[in-house]
C-alpha positions, -999 to +999 in steps of 0.1 A: -046+092-077-044+098-114-010+115-129+003+110-093+044+111-091+063+086-080+071+110-049+036+118-045+028+086-040+060+077-018+047+102+002+011+085+012+008+070+048-023+044+042-044+034+067-067+012+056-069-019+033-082-001+005-058+023+006-029+004+012-040-016-025-048+022-041-012+034-026+000-007-047-019+004-079-004+033-078+033+021-076+026-006-099+016+017-126+049+042-115+075+010-113+082-022-128+077-039-093+053-070-090+018-059-076+024-080-042+060-065-038+039-030-039+017-042-017+046-047+006+057-017+002+027+002+004+018-014+037+051-003+049+042+034+045+011+025+065+032+011+097+034-029+088+054-048+084+043-062+050+008-069+034+002-099+051+009-083+085-016-054+074-043-077+063-039-102+095-039-071+118-070-051+101-090-085+100-090-090+136-099-051+143-133-058+124-160-067+147 
């Protein structure tokens, strides 16, 4: 996601933990937000309540 704009990053819909982390990292670079806040924002973009919810739900799906 090198050289992505904030609008491009906000339009993403991450569906994996790695995807959420990647979006959060990009958001962190583009905004003055803390990394934990960016993880929550990215998780919400992926349809989760927050980072903890994404982590819990994705961890339960692993065999």
